[in-house]
N, C-alpha and C positions, 0 to 999 in steps of 0.2 A: 462460784457459788450458784446454787440452783434456786429458782423461784417457782413454786408449785401452786397452780390454781386449777380448779375445775373449769371446763371450757366456757360455760355460761358466765361464771364469775369473772373470768379473764376478760371477756367482752365488756362486762359492766364496769370493770376497774382498769380499763386500758390506759387511762391517763396516769394513774398511780404507777402502773407497771412501766410505762415509758419513762417516768421520772426516775424510778429505781434503776433502770437500765442506763439512763443517761449519766447518772451519778456514780453507780457502782457496776461491778462486773457480774451481771446476772444472766443466766441462761433460763429462759422461760420454759417450763414443762407444764403442758396442759394434760390433765389426766382425769378420766371418767370411769375407769374400770376398777371398782372397789371390791370385786369378787376375790376369793382367796387366791386364785391364780393370778388375777390382775395385780394384786398387791405384791405378790412374789416377784412378778416381772418388774414392778416399780422399784423393789429393793435393788435389783441388778442395775437399773437405770441410774439410781441415785448413789450407788456404792462409793464410799469415800468422800462424800460431799457434805457440806453444811447446807441445809435446806430451809429457806424461808417458807414455811408451810402455811398456806392460805386457804386451807380446806377445813370444813367442819366434819372431820372424820376421826373421832377419838380412837376407835379400834384399829384403824389403819395406822394412825400415828404411833400407837403403842407397838405395833408389829414392826414398823420401820426402826424405831428406837431399839427394840430388842435385837435387831440385826445390824446394829452399829452405826446407824445414820443419825447425825445430830440435827435435831429439828429446832427451829425458832418459830413459834413458841414450842416448848417441850410438850410431850403427849399429855402429861397430867394437867397442864393448863387447858389444853383442848378439851379434855374430859370434863373438867369442872365448869369451864365457861359455857359449854354447850349443853349443860344440864342445869336448868334453873333451880331444881331442888338441891343439887349438890352445891351450887353457889350459895344458896340460903344456909345450908349446913355450915359452910365455911364462915359466913358472916356471924352465925351464932357462936361458932368456936372462937372467933377472934374478939367477940364482944363488941362489934361495931353495930350501930343502930341500923335496923333493916325492916323492910315491910313484912309483917306477919304473913307467913306462907303455909298453906295446908295442902294435904293430898285429897281432901274432900271439901265440898262447899259447906261452910259453917253457917253463914248468914247470907241474906240477899238484901240489896244487890251486891254483887261481887264481880271481880275480874277473873276470868278463866284464861289460862294460857297453856299451850303445849310446852312441856318441859324443855324441848329441844328447838323451839321456834326462835326466829331472829328477825330483825328488821321490822318489827311491828306486825308480822304476819301471825296468824293463828292466835289472835288475842280477841276476846269477846267480853262485852259488858253483859252480865247475866242478871236478870231481874227476878227470876223465879226458877224453881226446880224444873219446870216444863221447858225452860229455855237452855238447859245445860247442853253444850255442844257435843256432837259425836266426833271424835277425833281418832286418828290411827296411832297417835303417840300418847303417852301418859300426860294427864293434865295436872296442873297446880292451880290453887285458888288463893286470891288475895283480896282483902277488903278494898272498897273504893275509898281512897284517901284524898281529901282536898289538898291541893298543892299549887304552888305558884308556877313551877316549871320543872322540867326534867333536865338534869345536868349530866353531861358526859365528860369525864376527865380522861385525857390521853396520857398514858404513862409509858415511857421508854426506860427500861431498866428500873432504877429506883428514883426516877425524876419525873415529875409532872411537867410535861412540855406544853400543856395548854388545856383549856376546857371550853365547852360550848353550852349555852343555855338554850334549851329547846322548849317551845310552847306550842300547843296545838291551836289550830284556828277554828275548825268546825267538828273535830273529833276528839275523843278522850285520849287518843294516841298522839304523841308529840314527835314521832320520828320524822327526821328531816326528809327522808326518802318518800314519806307519805304526805308531804306538803306542809309540815310544821314550820314555824318560824324559828330562826336561829340567830344567836348573837354571841360574841365573845364573852366569857365569864371568868372572873378571878376567884379561885377558891379561897375560903377563909382558912385560917391556920388549923382549926379543928377539922374541917373537911379534908384538907391536904394530909393531915396526920392519919386519918382513917383510911383514905385512899391508898397511901403508901404502906400502911399496915397490911392491906389486902394484897398489894402487888408484891411485897416482900414475902408474904406467906406463900404466894403462888410461885415465887421465883420466876416471874414472867419477864419477857423481853419487850413486848409491844402489845398492849391491850387497851381497851376502853373500859372504864368502870363507871356505871350509871347509878345515880341516886335521885330521889325526889327532893326538891327544895320546898319545904313547907312554908306556909304563910308567916309563921313566927320565926323563920330563919333557921330552924332545925333541919336535919337531913335524915333520910332513910334510904339505905342502899337497896338496889333493885336487881341489877344484873351485871354480868361481866361479858364483854364481847371479845371473842377471838375466833376468827380474824375480825378486826375492827375496821370499819370503813372510815375514810379520811375526807370525804367531800365537805362535810360541815366544817372541818378544821381549815381546809383551804379557803373556804368562803369567809372565814372570820379572823384568820391569823396571817401575818406576814411571813412567818417562818415556813420553810419547806420541810414538811414532816418526813418526806421520803429521804431527804438529806440527813435528817436526824437519825432515822432508822439505819441508814447505811453507816454512819459514823459509829453508832452503837455496835453494829455487827463487826466492823473493823476492829474495834476494841476487844470484842470477844475473841476474834480470831487470833489476835496478838497476845492476849494475856490469859485466856481461860485454858483449863487443862483438857479440853476436848479436841485439841488440834489433831490433824489427820493421823500423824504417826502414833498417837496414843489411843486411837479408837479400836475397840474390839473388832475382830474379824468374824 
């Protein structure tokens, strides 16, 4: 089985990679050439393999799938999770509670984000039209919503394997990588039901699903993360999420209809 990362992300996630390789049979592939020629070369390198695809590259993921390579997560998950506007459309379609999201700033103050940003990057608190950011990617806009914390649910297949509660210290962003506080969190039955509704609709294998926890106990979905980082999980849970991922992949290889002999050439 192949494990694909971009070089900088492989360095940042070396601990998770080492755990995956310790538990499972993974060959690490570091890849940075996403040109048409580069992706064609990648097809040859990955031919006949199941690939744990840990890059935010929806177009490349689709190309690989179209050439018979099985990706975990699949290309459609990569496309929706890495486009906050598409994620919001999915939330609306499923009827789960979500933060109202717009293509233009409706009122101020508001939160502006690039649609393809991740990890708390390219997120701005905008107090007036004069403060609207200039970005190279399309922006989305959301109202500023008072909330107790940000929750990330970790989902493998159709099982919530854990969740973390993240709260910011000095910033309106609560991302753990940006210095936010984190603790283990147990989803309510209603929260778990909505999280799994999203995961089943995506047909995902390993994702993070984020929502705001409001002060009255209600929740509003915000984003989907693929690939999702595991640092906050390891700091709050006894379970080894790399082991859980490997066990899930082994089940897929054994039971699912994409086994090597069935893949298109």
